[in-house]
HTML snippet that shows the backbone in 3Dmol.js (N, CA, C, O; Angstrom):
<script src="https://3Dmol.org/build/3Dmol-min.js"></script>
<div id="view" style="width:600px;height:400px;position:relative"></div>
<script>
const pdb = `
ATOM      1  N   MET A   1     -35.107  18.656 -94.021  1.00  0.00           N
ATOM      2  CA  MET A   1     -35.915  19.499 -94.881  1.00  0.00           C
ATOM      3  C   MET A   1     -37.181  19.908 -94.114  1.00  0.00           C
ATOM      4  O   MET A   1     -37.846  19.064 -93.515  1.00  0.00           O
ATOM      5  N   SER A   2     -37.501  21.181 -94.136  1.00  0.00           N
ATOM      6  CA  SER A   2     -38.656  21.678 -93.390  1.00  0.00           C
ATOM      7  C   SER A   2     -39.970  21.412 -94.137  1.00  0.00           C
ATOM      8  O   SER A   2     -39.975  21.105 -95.329  1.00  0.00           O
ATOM      9  N   SER A   3     -41.068  21.538 -93.412  1.00  0.00           N
ATOM     10  CA  SER A   3     -42.390  21.361 -94.030  1.00  0.00           C
ATOM     11  C   SER A   3     -42.600  22.349 -95.162  1.00  0.00           C
ATOM     12  O   SER A   3     -43.158  21.996 -96.201  1.00  0.00           O
ATOM     13  N   ALA A   4     -42.155  23.589 -94.970  1.00  0.00           N
ATOM     14  CA  ALA A   4     -42.311  24.615 -96.008  1.00  0.00           C
ATOM     15  C   ALA A   4     -41.503  24.248 -97.258  1.00  0.00           C
ATOM     16  O   ALA A   4     -41.975  24.437 -98.379  1.00  0.00           O
ATOM     17  N   GLU A   5     -40.299  23.730 -97.069  1.00  0.00           N
ATOM     18  CA  GLU A   5     -39.471  23.326 -98.208  1.00  0.00           C
ATOM     19  C   GLU A   5     -40.103  22.144 -98.937  1.00  0.00           C
ATOM     20  O   GLU A   5     -40.108  22.102-100.167  1.00  0.00           O
ATOM     21  N   ILE A   6     -40.634  21.188 -98.184  1.00  0.00           N
ATOM     22  CA  ILE A   6     -41.298  20.033 -98.795  1.00  0.00           C
ATOM     23  C   ILE A   6     -42.521  20.500 -99.574  1.00  0.00           C
ATOM     24  O   ILE A   6     -42.747  20.056-100.700  1.00  0.00           O
ATOM     25  N   LEU A   7     -43.312  21.394 -98.982  1.00  0.00           N
ATOM     26  CA  LEU A   7     -44.501  21.916 -99.662  1.00  0.00           C
ATOM     27  C   LEU A   7     -44.123  22.616-100.954  1.00  0.00           C
ATOM     28  O   LEU A   7     -44.808  22.459-101.965  1.00  0.00           O
ATOM     29  N   ASN A   8     -43.047  23.384-100.936  1.00  0.00           N
ATOM     30  CA  ASN A   8     -42.585  24.076-102.142  1.00  0.00           C
ATOM     31  C   ASN A   8     -42.171  23.076-103.222  1.00  0.00           C
ATOM     32  O   ASN A   8     -42.507  23.250-104.394  1.00  0.00           O
ATOM     33  N   GLU A   9     -41.443  22.029-102.829  1.00  0.00           N
ATOM     34  CA  GLU A   9     -41.043  20.988-103.785  1.00  0.00           C
ATOM     35  C   GLU A   9     -42.280  20.280-104.342  1.00  0.00           C
ATOM     36  O   GLU A   9     -42.354  19.999-105.538  1.00  0.00           O
ATOM     37  N   LEU A  10     -43.247  19.994-103.473  1.00  0.00           N
ATOM     38  CA  LEU A  10     -44.483  19.343-103.924  1.00  0.00           C
ATOM     39  C   LEU A  10     -45.223  20.214-104.926  1.00  0.00           C
ATOM     40  O   LEU A  10     -45.754  19.715-105.918  1.00  0.00           O
ATOM     41  N   ARG A  11     -45.256  21.511-104.667  1.00  0.00           N
ATOM     42  CA  ARG A  11     -45.916  22.431-105.591  1.00  0.00           C
ATOM     43  C   ARG A  11     -45.286  22.328-106.979  1.00  0.00           C
ATOM     44  O   ARG A  11     -45.995  22.264-107.984  1.00  0.00           O
ATOM     45  N   GLU A  12     -43.968  22.312-107.030  1.00  0.00           N
ATOM     46  CA  GLU A  12     -43.269  22.202-108.321  1.00  0.00           C
ATOM     47  C   GLU A  12     -43.610  20.878-109.013  1.00  0.00           C
ATOM     48  O   GLU A  12     -43.855  20.847-110.219  1.00  0.00           O
ATOM     49  N   ILE A  13     -43.624  19.803-108.253  1.00  0.00           N
ATOM     50  CA  ILE A  13     -43.961  18.485-108.813  1.00  0.00           C
ATOM     51  C   ILE A  13     -45.397  18.492-109.329  1.00  0.00           C
ATOM     52  O   ILE A  13     -45.671  17.990-110.419  1.00  0.00           O
ATOM     53  N   MET A  14     -46.312  19.062-108.545  1.00  0.00           N
ATOM     54  CA  MET A  14     -47.723  19.081-108.929  1.00  0.00           C
ATOM     55  C   MET A  14     -47.960  19.940-110.173  1.00  0.00           C
ATOM     56  O   MET A  14     -48.784  19.592-111.019  1.00  0.00           O
ATOM     57  N   ILE A  15     -47.249  21.047-110.284  1.00  0.00           N
ATOM     58  CA  ILE A  15     -47.354  21.882-111.485  1.00  0.00           C
ATOM     59  C   ILE A  15     -46.952  21.075-112.703  1.00  0.00           C
ATOM     60  O   ILE A  15     -47.595  21.161-113.750  1.00  0.00           O
ATOM     61  N   ASP A  16     -45.898  20.296-112.574  1.00  0.00           N
ATOM     62  CA  ASP A  16     -45.424  19.465-113.682  1.00  0.00           C
ATOM     63  C   ASP A  16     -46.402  18.326-113.992  1.00  0.00           C
ATOM     64  O   ASP A  16     -46.747  18.108-115.154  1.00  0.00           O
ATOM     65  N   VAL A  17     -46.846  17.605-112.970  1.00  0.00           N
ATOM     66  CA  VAL A  17     -47.722  16.447-113.157  1.00  0.00           C
ATOM     67  C   VAL A  17     -49.089  16.861-113.700  1.00  0.00           C
ATOM     68  O   VAL A  17     -49.616  16.232-114.618  1.00  0.00           O
ATOM     69  N   PHE A  18     -49.662  17.928-113.126  1.00  0.00           N
ATOM     70  CA  PHE A  18     -51.004  18.344-113.518  1.00  0.00           C
ATOM     71  C   PHE A  18     -50.995  19.329-114.690  1.00  0.00           C
ATOM     72  O   PHE A  18     -52.046  19.632-115.255  1.00  0.00           O
ATOM     73  N   ASP A  19     -49.810  19.827-115.054  1.00  0.00           N
ATOM     74  CA  ASP A  19     -49.645  20.767-116.164  1.00  0.00           C
ATOM     75  C   ASP A  19     -50.510  22.021-115.965  1.00  0.00           C
ATOM     76  O   ASP A  19     -51.221  22.463-116.868  1.00  0.00           O
ATOM     77  N   VAL A  20     -50.418  22.574-114.748  1.00  0.00           N
ATOM     78  CA  VAL A  20     -51.132  23.808-114.399  1.00  0.00           C
ATOM     79  C   VAL A  20     -50.098  24.783-113.842  1.00  0.00           C
ATOM     80  O   VAL A  20     -49.600  24.590-112.732  1.00  0.00           O
ATOM     81  N   ASP A  21     -49.773  25.820-114.599  1.00  0.00           N
ATOM     82  CA  ASP A  21     -48.699  26.741-114.223  1.00  0.00           C
ATOM     83  C   ASP A  21     -48.993  27.586-112.985  1.00  0.00           C
ATOM     84  O   ASP A  21     -48.075  27.912-112.233  1.00  0.00           O
ATOM     85  N   ASP A  22     -50.242  27.941-112.765  1.00  0.00           N
ATOM     86  CA  ASP A  22     -50.572  28.838-111.654  1.00  0.00           C
ATOM     87  C   ASP A  22     -51.275  28.105-110.515  1.00  0.00           C
ATOM     88  O   ASP A  22     -52.176  28.648-109.875  1.00  0.00           O
ATOM     89  N   LEU A  23     -50.856  26.884-110.275  1.00  0.00           N
ATOM     90  CA  LEU A  23     -51.482  26.035-109.256  1.00  0.00           C
ATOM     91  C   LEU A  23     -51.187  26.566-107.861  1.00  0.00           C
ATOM     92  O   LEU A  23     -50.029  26.758-107.491  1.00  0.00           O
ATOM     93  N   GLU A  24     -52.252  26.802-107.085  1.00  0.00           N
ATOM     94  CA  GLU A  24     -52.122  27.202-105.688  1.00  0.00           C
ATOM     95  C   GLU A  24     -52.134  25.933-104.839  1.00  0.00           C
ATOM     96  O   GLU A  24     -53.085  25.153-104.894  1.00  0.00           O
ATOM     97  N   VAL A  25     -51.091  25.730-104.067  1.00  0.00           N
ATOM     98  CA  VAL A  25     -50.993  24.528-103.237  1.00  0.00           C
ATOM     99  C   VAL A  25     -50.783  24.948-101.784  1.00  0.00           C
ATOM    100  O   VAL A  25     -49.856  25.692-101.462  1.00  0.00           O
ATOM    101  N   THR A  26     -51.663  24.455-100.919  1.00  0.00           N
ATOM    102  CA  THR A  26     -51.535  24.680 -99.483  1.00  0.00           C
ATOM    103  C   THR A  26     -51.636  23.319 -98.794  1.00  0.00           C
ATOM    104  O   THR A  26     -51.988  22.331 -99.438  1.00  0.00           O
ATOM    105  N   PRO A  27     -51.335  23.251 -97.507  1.00  0.00           N
ATOM    106  CA  PRO A  27     -51.503  21.971 -96.806  1.00  0.00           C
ATOM    107  C   PRO A  27     -52.941  21.447 -96.863  1.00  0.00           C
ATOM    108  O   PRO A  27     -53.168  20.242 -96.757  1.00  0.00           O
ATOM    109  N   ALA A  28     -53.905  22.349 -97.030  1.00  0.00           N
ATOM    110  CA  ALA A  28     -55.316  21.942 -97.062  1.00  0.00           C
ATOM    111  C   ALA A  28     -55.786  21.506 -98.452  1.00  0.00           C
ATOM    112  O   ALA A  28     -56.918  21.042 -98.593  1.00  0.00           O
ATOM    113  N   THR A  29     -54.951  21.644 -99.473  1.00  0.00           N
ATOM    114  CA  THR A  29     -55.331  21.283-100.838  1.00  0.00           C
ATOM    115  C   THR A  29     -55.630  19.787-100.927  1.00  0.00           C
ATOM    116  O   THR A  29     -54.887  18.963-100.395  1.00  0.00           O
ATOM    117  N   THR A  30     -56.731  19.449-101.608  1.00  0.00           N
ATOM    118  CA  THR A  30     -57.102  18.051-101.832  1.00  0.00           C
ATOM    119  C   THR A  30     -57.317  17.830-103.326  1.00  0.00           C
ATOM    120  O   THR A  30     -57.287  18.773-104.115  1.00  0.00           O
ATOM    121  N   ALA A  31     -57.532  16.582-103.698  1.00  0.00           N
ATOM    122  CA  ALA A  31     -57.775  16.243-105.099  1.00  0.00           C
ATOM    123  C   ALA A  31     -59.017  16.952-105.624  1.00  0.00           C
ATOM    124  O   ALA A  31     -59.094  17.264-106.813  1.00  0.00           O
ATOM    125  N   GLU A  32     -59.979  17.207-104.764  1.00  0.00           N
ATOM    126  CA  GLU A  32     -61.211  17.890-105.183  1.00  0.00           C
ATOM    127  C   GLU A  32     -60.960  19.341-105.570  1.00  0.00           C
ATOM    128  O   GLU A  32     -61.761  19.939-106.288  1.00  0.00           O
ATOM    129  N   ASP A  33     -59.844  19.916-105.096  1.00  0.00           N
ATOM    130  CA  ASP A  33     -59.524  21.312-105.383  1.00  0.00           C
ATOM    131  C   ASP A  33     -58.826  21.497-106.729  1.00  0.00           C
ATOM    132  O   ASP A  33     -58.738  22.617-107.231  1.00  0.00           O
ATOM    133  N   VAL A  34     -58.331  20.409-107.313  1.00  0.00           N
ATOM    134  CA  VAL A  34     -57.561  20.487-108.557  1.00  0.00           C
ATOM    135  C   VAL A  34     -58.275  19.679-109.629  1.00  0.00           C
ATOM    136  O   VAL A  34     -58.333  18.451-109.558  1.00  0.00           O
ATOM    137  N   GLU A  35     -58.814  20.369-110.616  1.00  0.00           N
ATOM    138  CA  GLU A  35     -59.612  19.712-111.661  1.00  0.00           C
ATOM    139  C   GLU A  35     -58.842  18.598-112.367  1.00  0.00           C
ATOM    140  O   GLU A  35     -59.417  17.569-112.724  1.00  0.00           O
ATOM    141  N   GLU A  36     -57.548  18.803-112.567  1.00  0.00           N
ATOM    142  CA  GLU A  36     -56.721  17.843-113.310  1.00  0.00           C
ATOM    143  C   GLU A  36     -56.296  16.638-112.476  1.00  0.00           C
ATOM    144  O   GLU A  36     -55.666  15.723-113.006  1.00  0.00           O
ATOM    145  N   TRP A  37     -56.622  16.614-111.194  1.00  0.00           N
ATOM    146  CA  TRP A  37     -56.176  15.564-110.281  1.00  0.00           C
ATOM    147  C   TRP A  37     -57.151  14.392-110.346  1.00  0.00           C
ATOM    148  O   TRP A  37     -58.135  14.341-109.609  1.00  0.00           O
ATOM    149  N   ASP A  38     -56.858  13.453-111.242  1.00  0.00           N
ATOM    150  CA  ASP A  38     -57.673  12.244-111.362  1.00  0.00           C
ATOM    151  C   ASP A  38     -56.838  11.038-110.935  1.00  0.00           C
ATOM    152  O   ASP A  38     -55.717  11.199-110.452  1.00  0.00           O
ATOM    153  N   SER A  39     -57.370   9.847-111.110  1.00  0.00           N
ATOM    154  CA  SER A  39     -56.665   8.656-110.615  1.00  0.00           C
ATOM    155  C   SER A  39     -55.326   8.438-111.327  1.00  0.00           C
ATOM    156  O   SER A  39     -54.349   8.045-110.690  1.00  0.00           O
ATOM    157  N   LEU A  40     -55.273   8.685-112.619  1.00  0.00           N
ATOM    158  CA  LEU A  40     -54.014   8.509-113.357  1.00  0.00           C
ATOM    159  C   LEU A  40     -52.974   9.533-112.922  1.00  0.00           C
ATOM    160  O   LEU A  40     -51.816   9.185-112.690  1.00  0.00           O
ATOM    161  N   SER A  41     -53.382  10.790-112.810  1.00  0.00           N
ATOM    162  CA  SER A  41     -52.418  11.810-112.390  1.00  0.00           C
ATOM    163  C   SER A  41     -52.004  11.596-110.931  1.00  0.00           C
ATOM    164  O   SER A  41     -50.908  11.995-110.538  1.00  0.00           O
ATOM    165  N   HIS A  42     -52.865  10.975-110.132  1.00  0.00           N
ATOM    166  CA  HIS A  42     -52.503  10.653-108.743  1.00  0.00           C
ATOM    167  C   HIS A  42     -51.345   9.653-108.722  1.00  0.00           C
ATOM    168  O   HIS A  42     -50.400   9.803-107.947  1.00  0.00           O
ATOM    169  N   VAL A  43     -51.427   8.655-109.561  1.00  0.00           N
ATOM    170  CA  VAL A  43     -50.342   7.665-109.655  1.00  0.00           C
ATOM    171  C   VAL A  43     -49.056   8.348-110.117  1.00  0.00           C
ATOM    172  O   VAL A  43     -47.981   8.090-109.575  1.00  0.00           O
ATOM    173  N   ARG A  44     -49.170   9.215-111.115  1.00  0.00           N
ATOM    174  CA  ARG A  44     -47.989   9.937-111.608  1.00  0.00           C
ATOM    175  C   ARG A  44     -47.399  10.827-110.518  1.00  0.00           C
ATOM    176  O   ARG A  44     -46.180  10.953-110.402  1.00  0.00           O
ATOM    177  N   LEU A  45     -48.267  11.440-109.725  1.00  0.00           N
ATOM    178  CA  LEU A  45     -47.808  12.287-108.621  1.00  0.00           C
ATOM    179  C   LEU A  45     -47.046  11.467-107.587  1.00  0.00           C
ATOM    180  O   LEU A  45     -45.969  11.870-107.148  1.00  0.00           O
ATOM    181  N   VAL A  46     -47.591  10.335-107.199  1.00  0.00           N
ATOM    182  CA  VAL A  46     -46.943   9.475-106.199  1.00  0.00           C
ATOM    183  C   VAL A  46     -45.566   9.022-106.697  1.00  0.00           C
ATOM    184  O   VAL A  46     -44.588   9.059-105.951  1.00  0.00           O
ATOM    185  N   VAL A  47     -45.499   8.601-107.944  1.00  0.00           N
ATOM    186  CA  VAL A  47     -44.219   8.150-108.516  1.00  0.00           C
ATOM    187  C   VAL A  47     -43.213   9.301-108.546  1.00  0.00           C
ATOM    188  O   VAL A  47     -42.045   9.111-108.206  1.00  0.00           O
ATOM    189  N   ALA A  48     -43.655  10.483-108.948  1.00  0.00           N
ATOM    190  CA  ALA A  48     -42.765  11.644-109.008  1.00  0.00           C
ATOM    191  C   ALA A  48     -42.257  12.025-107.614  1.00  0.00           C
ATOM    192  O   ALA A  48     -41.090  12.380-107.452  1.00  0.00           O
ATOM    193  N   VAL A  49     -43.126  11.953-106.624  1.00  0.00           N
ATOM    194  CA  VAL A  49     -42.729  12.275-105.246  1.00  0.00           C
ATOM    195  C   VAL A  49     -41.725  11.244-104.730  1.00  0.00           C
ATOM    196  O   VAL A  49     -40.727  11.599-104.103  1.00  0.00           O
ATOM    197  N   GLU A  50     -41.995   9.976-104.996  1.00  0.00           N
ATOM    198  CA  GLU A  50     -41.061   8.923-104.562  1.00  0.00           C
ATOM    199  C   GLU A  50     -39.686   9.119-105.185  1.00  0.00           C
ATOM    200  O   GLU A  50     -38.669   8.953-104.512  1.00  0.00           O
ATOM    201  N   ARG A  51     -39.649   9.469-106.458  1.00  0.00           N
ATOM    202  CA  ARG A  51     -38.355   9.689-107.130  1.00  0.00           C
ATOM    203  C   ARG A  51     -37.637  10.906-106.568  1.00  0.00           C
ATOM    204  O   ARG A  51     -36.443  10.844-106.275  1.00  0.00           O
ATOM    205  N   LYS A  52     -38.359  12.015-106.416  1.00  0.00           N
ATOM    206  CA  LYS A  52     -37.753  13.265-105.954  1.00  0.00           C
ATOM    207  C   LYS A  52     -37.157  13.121-104.560  1.00  0.00           C
ATOM    208  O   LYS A  52     -36.039  13.571-104.309  1.00  0.00           O
ATOM    209  N   PHE A  53     -37.895  12.502-103.663  1.00  0.00           N
ATOM    210  CA  PHE A  53     -37.461  12.412-102.270  1.00  0.00           C
ATOM    211  C   PHE A  53     -36.744  11.095-101.949  1.00  0.00           C
ATOM    212  O   PHE A  53     -36.320  10.873-100.814  1.00  0.00           O
ATOM    213  N   LYS A  54     -36.613  10.224-102.958  1.00  0.00           N
ATOM    214  CA  LYS A  54     -35.922   8.940-102.798  1.00  0.00           C
ATOM    215  C   LYS A  54     -36.520   8.125-101.641  1.00  0.00           C
ATOM    216  O   LYS A  54     -35.811   7.645-100.756  1.00  0.00           O
ATOM    217  N   ILE A  55     -37.853   7.990-101.684  1.00  0.00           N
ATOM    218  CA  ILE A  55     -38.582   7.235-100.671  1.00  0.00           C
ATOM    219  C   ILE A  55     -39.577   6.313-101.369  1.00  0.00           C
ATOM    220  O   ILE A  55     -39.814   6.439-102.570  1.00  0.00           O
ATOM    221  N   LYS A  56     -40.153   5.392-100.614  1.00  0.00           N
ATOM    222  CA  LYS A  56     -41.191   4.496-101.132  1.00  0.00           C
ATOM    223  C   LYS A  56     -42.379   4.541-100.188  1.00  0.00           C
ATOM    224  O   LYS A  56     -42.217   4.531 -98.968  1.00  0.00           O
ATOM    225  N   PHE A  57     -43.570   4.589-100.758  1.00  0.00           N
ATOM    226  CA  PHE A  57     -44.791   4.573 -99.963  1.00  0.00           C
ATOM    227  C   PHE A  57     -45.415   3.188 -99.998  1.00  0.00           C
ATOM    228  O   PHE A  57     -45.338   2.483-101.005  1.00  0.00           O
ATOM    229  N   LYS A  58     -46.032   2.808 -98.889  1.00  0.00           N
ATOM    230  CA  LYS A  58     -46.850   1.594 -98.861  1.00  0.00           C
ATOM    231  C   LYS A  58     -48.233   1.966 -99.389  1.00  0.00           C
ATOM    232  O   LYS A  58     -48.644   3.123 -99.301  1.00  0.00           O
ATOM    233  N   ASN A  59     -48.948   0.986 -99.937  1.00  0.00           N
ATOM    234  CA  ASN A  59     -50.302   1.259-100.429  1.00  0.00           C
ATOM    235  C   ASN A  59     -51.180   1.837 -99.333  1.00  0.00           C
ATOM    236  O   ASN A  59     -51.961   2.753 -99.587  1.00  0.00           O
ATOM    237  N   SER A  60     -51.065   1.316 -98.117  1.00  0.00           N
ATOM    238  CA  SER A  60     -51.891   1.797 -97.010  1.00  0.00           C
ATOM    239  C   SER A  60     -51.602   3.265 -96.691  1.00  0.00           C
ATOM    240  O   SER A  60     -52.501   4.013 -96.307  1.00  0.00           O
ATOM    241  N   GLU A  61     -50.345   3.667 -96.852  1.00  0.00           N
ATOM    242  CA  GLU A  61     -49.986   5.067 -96.606  1.00  0.00           C
ATOM    243  C   GLU A  61     -50.616   5.971 -97.668  1.00  0.00           C
ATOM    244  O   GLU A  61     -51.128   7.046 -97.357  1.00  0.00           O
ATOM    245  N   ILE A  62     -50.572   5.525 -98.908  1.00  0.00           N
ATOM    246  CA  ILE A  62     -51.148   6.310-100.007  1.00  0.00           C
ATOM    247  C   ILE A  62     -52.656   6.442 -99.823  1.00  0.00           C
ATOM    248  O   ILE A  62     -53.216   7.522-100.007  1.00  0.00           O
ATOM    249  N   GLU A  63     -53.308   5.344 -99.459  1.00  0.00           N
ATOM    250  CA  GLU A  63     -54.761   5.347 -99.274  1.00  0.00           C
ATOM    251  C   GLU A  63     -55.190   6.248 -98.119  1.00  0.00           C
ATOM    252  O   GLU A  63     -56.305   6.770 -98.129  1.00  0.00           O
ATOM    253  N   ALA A  64     -54.326   6.437 -97.128  1.00  0.00           N
ATOM    254  CA  ALA A  64     -54.664   7.244 -95.960  1.00  0.00           C
ATOM    255  C   ALA A  64     -54.518   8.740 -96.212  1.00  0.00           C
ATOM    256  O   ALA A  64     -54.989   9.546 -95.410  1.00  0.00           O
ATOM    257  N   LEU A  65     -53.876   9.123 -97.310  1.00  0.00           N
ATOM    258  CA  LEU A  65     -53.659  10.539 -97.600  1.00  0.00           C
ATOM    259  C   LEU A  65     -54.967  11.219 -97.987  1.00  0.00           C
ATOM    260  O   LEU A  65     -55.689  10.743 -98.864  1.00  0.00           O
ATOM    261  N   LYS A  66     -55.267  12.338 -97.325  1.00  0.00           N
ATOM    262  CA  LYS A  66     -56.483  13.086 -97.617  1.00  0.00           C
ATOM    263  C   LYS A  66     -56.192  14.491 -98.145  1.00  0.00           C
ATOM    264  O   LYS A  66     -57.050  15.112 -98.771  1.00  0.00           O
ATOM    265  N   SER A  67     -54.976  14.990 -97.891  1.00  0.00           N
ATOM    266  CA  SER A  67     -54.638  16.354 -98.304  1.00  0.00           C
ATOM    267  C   SER A  67     -53.138  16.451 -98.586  1.00  0.00           C
ATOM    268  O   SER A  67     -52.370  15.535 -98.293  1.00  0.00           O
ATOM    269  N   VAL A  68     -52.752  17.577 -99.157  1.00  0.00           N
ATOM    270  CA  VAL A  68     -51.328  17.820 -99.401  1.00  0.00           C
ATOM    271  C   VAL A  68     -50.577  17.873 -98.069  1.00  0.00           C
ATOM    272  O   VAL A  68     -49.430  17.434 -97.986  1.00  0.00           O
ATOM    273  N   GLY A  69     -51.215  18.405 -97.036  1.00  0.00           N
ATOM    274  CA  GLY A  69     -50.584  18.449 -95.716  1.00  0.00           C
ATOM    275  C   GLY A  69     -50.254  17.062 -95.192  1.00  0.00           C
ATOM    276  O   GLY A  69     -49.204  16.855 -94.583  1.00  0.00           O
ATOM    277  N   ASP A  70     -51.158  16.104 -95.430  1.00  0.00           N
ATOM    278  CA  ASP A  70     -50.884  14.712 -95.039  1.00  0.00           C
ATOM    279  C   ASP A  70     -49.656  14.183 -95.776  1.00  0.00           C
ATOM    280  O   ASP A  70     -48.823  13.486 -95.198  1.00  0.00           O
ATOM    281  N   LEU A  71     -49.559  14.526 -97.058  1.00  0.00           N
ATOM    282  CA  LEU A  71     -48.415  14.087 -97.863  1.00  0.00           C
ATOM    283  C   LEU A  71     -47.124  14.721 -97.355  1.00  0.00           C
ATOM    284  O   LEU A  71     -46.099  14.048 -97.259  1.00  0.00           O
ATOM    285  N   VAL A  72     -47.167  16.002 -97.033  1.00  0.00           N
ATOM    286  CA  VAL A  72     -45.988  16.687 -96.473  1.00  0.00           C
ATOM    287  C   VAL A  72     -45.533  15.981 -95.197  1.00  0.00           C
ATOM    288  O   VAL A  72     -44.344  15.713 -95.024  1.00  0.00           O
ATOM    289  N   ASN A  73     -46.481  15.678 -94.300  1.00  0.00           N
ATOM    290  CA  ASN A  73     -46.138  15.013 -93.033  1.00  0.00           C
ATOM    291  C   ASN A  73     -45.536  13.633 -93.273  1.00  0.00           C
ATOM    292  O   ASN A  73     -44.591  13.237 -92.591  1.00  0.00           O
ATOM    293  N   LEU A  74     -46.082  12.903 -94.238  1.00  0.00           N
ATOM    294  CA  LEU A  74     -45.568  11.562 -94.542  1.00  0.00           C
ATOM    295  C   LEU A  74     -44.148  11.646 -95.118  1.00  0.00           C
ATOM    296  O   LEU A  74     -43.273  10.872 -94.729  1.00  0.00           O
ATOM    297  N   ILE A  75     -43.925  12.573 -96.031  1.00  0.00           N
ATOM    298  CA  ILE A  75     -42.584  12.760 -96.607  1.00  0.00           C
ATOM    299  C   ILE A  75     -41.602  13.140 -95.501  1.00  0.00           C
ATOM    300  O   ILE A  75     -40.488  12.621 -95.445  1.00  0.00           O
ATOM    301  N   GLU A  76     -42.022  14.044 -94.627  1.00  0.00           N
ATOM    302  CA  GLU A  76     -41.171  14.481 -93.537  1.00  0.00           C
ATOM    303  C   GLU A  76     -40.774  13.297 -92.645  1.00  0.00           C
ATOM    304  O   GLU A  76     -39.614  13.165 -92.254  1.00  0.00           O
ATOM    305  N   ALA A  77     -41.739  12.453 -92.334  1.00  0.00           N
ATOM    306  CA  ALA A  77     -41.467  11.287 -91.488  1.00  0.00           C
ATOM    307  C   ALA A  77     -40.526  10.306 -92.180  1.00  0.00           C
ATOM    308  O   ALA A  77     -39.630   9.748 -91.546  1.00  0.00           O
ATOM    309  N   LYS A  78     -40.728  10.096 -93.476  1.00  0.00           N
ATOM    310  CA  LYS A  78     -39.907   9.123 -94.205  1.00  0.00           C
ATOM    311  C   LYS A  78     -38.501   9.638 -94.467  1.00  0.00           C
ATOM    312  O   LYS A  78     -37.555   8.849 -94.469  1.00  0.00           O
ATOM    313  N   THR A  79     -38.336  10.932 -94.686  1.00  0.00           N
ATOM    314  CA  THR A  79     -36.997  11.467 -94.960  1.00  0.00           C
ATOM    315  C   THR A  79     -36.201  11.664 -93.676  1.00  0.00           C
ATOM    316  O   THR A  79     -34.973  11.749 -93.708  1.00  0.00           O
ATOM    317  N   ALA A  80     -36.899  11.736 -92.546  1.00  0.00           N
ATOM    318  CA  ALA A  80     -36.215  11.892 -91.257  1.00  0.00           C
ATOM    319  C   ALA A  80     -35.703  10.551 -90.740  1.00  0.00           C
ATOM    320  O   ALA A  80     -34.774  10.501 -89.934  1.00  0.00           O
ATOM    321  N   ALA A  81     -36.314   9.467 -91.210  1.00  0.00           N
ATOM    322  CA  ALA A  81     -35.961   8.138 -90.707  1.00  0.00           C
ATOM    323  C   ALA A  81     -34.625   7.653 -91.231  1.00  0.00           C
ATOM    324  O   ALA A  81     -34.193   6.551 -90.896  1.00  0.00           O
TER     325      ALA A  81
END
`;
const viewer = $3Dmol.createViewer("view");
viewer.addModel(pdb, "pdb");
viewer.setStyle({}, {cartoon: {color: "spectrum"}});
viewer.zoomTo();
viewer.render();
</script>
């Protein structure tokens, strides 16, 4: 799966989790860019991503994420393994 495909899937997940239909998502998007992105929705996002891509994140990996691009790279690495 390419980075663009992963980003597109993430956008769909984020629209569902944050309940924002016109959400703009780029690799540079961070939690500060999305008003609805709080600690609870972050947990829901992580769980939804793990289910969709059939992967598991370590706490240290989650804590290291700073942007959607970081998440795309992590998903790419985990799905390639």
